[in-house]
N, C-alpha and C positions, 0 to 999 in steps of 0.2 A: 029656725032660730028663736023661737018663742022661748026656748028653755032658758036661754041667757037672760032675757027680760025678766022670766019668772025668777031666776036666782038673784038677780039684782034687786027685784022688788021685795024678795024674801029678805035681803040683807039691810034693805031700808027700813022694812018693818021691824026686824030684828033689832037694828039701831034706836029706832024710835021706843021699841018696848023696853028696851034696856034703859033708856032715859039718857041717852048719850048727848050731851049738849055741846054746841060748837065753842062755848066760851072756855072749854079747856083745851089744852094743847093735844091730848090724846084724842079728845071727841073731835076736833077740827081735823085731825089727820085721817081718822076713820071715815068721817063724812066725805071728805075730798076723795078718798080712795073709792069710796061707793059711787060717787058721781063720775069718777074717771072710768070705773068699770061699765057704767052705764053709756058712756061715751063710745068705749071700746065695742060693747054690744050694737050700738047703732052702726058704727063702722062695719064692723063683721056683716051685719044685715045687709047693708049697702053693697059690700064685695060680693055676697052671695047672690043678690038679685042682679048685679053687673055681670057676674059669671054665668047665670042662667041665660041672660041676653045674648051674651058672646057666643055660649053653646048654640042656641037657636040660629043666630046668626051664621056660624060656620057650618051648620047643618045645611042651612040654603045653599052656601057656597059650594059644598060638597055635591049637592043635588045639581046644581046648575052645571059644575064642571063635569060630572058624570053626563049630562046632556050633551055638553060640547064634545066631549070624548066619543060619544055614539055617533054624533054628527060627522066629526073629522074622520074616525077610524071605522066606521060603519058597523059597530058592534050591535048585536041585538042582545036584549035582556034575557031572551029565553036561551040562548046558547051559551055555553062557558067557552071562554075563549083561553085556550093554552097554547102559547106560540111553539112548544116543543112536543105537541101531541102527536106529530108524525115521525118523531124519533123512534127508532127502531135498533134495539141493542145487536141485532143479527147483521145489520148491514156493515158493522164495524169489526174488524179483525182484533183479536187479541195480540198486543204489541209486546207482552212479557214472554220472551223467548224460553224462559225456563218454567212456564207454566205447564200443569199436567191436564189442562182442559182439553186439549186435542184440537184447539181451535187453529193454532198457528200452522200455516202453509209451509210445508218443507222447503218450497222454492224460497220463499221469503228469508228463511233461516240460512239457506245454502247462499243466497245473494249477500245477506249480511255477512257470513263468515268468509266470503271472497272479497268483501271490501276491507277486512281487517288486515 
């Protein structure tokens, strides 16, 4: 956020170098705009610091939650957990009776035709 302070400082220096005085209406306006920009830079810097603190806090919460999940569910960090890793396509029959894959059992098709 230093670049914001540098830009505001540049504008202040530019205003001083141009001899802008607060006695004129335009000078008063420009100097107040520069002061307002400086206040905005302060607020943006504060928000950025708060964001970094919040990000660090959330990271700690995430680590703690992972520890709790490991305790409750018994996961190890070394092994990957995939709840459907035992899923095998060969255990399930194709239910599309018009398919050409050859996996449909003729008995199932006959039973289906009898029910119609």
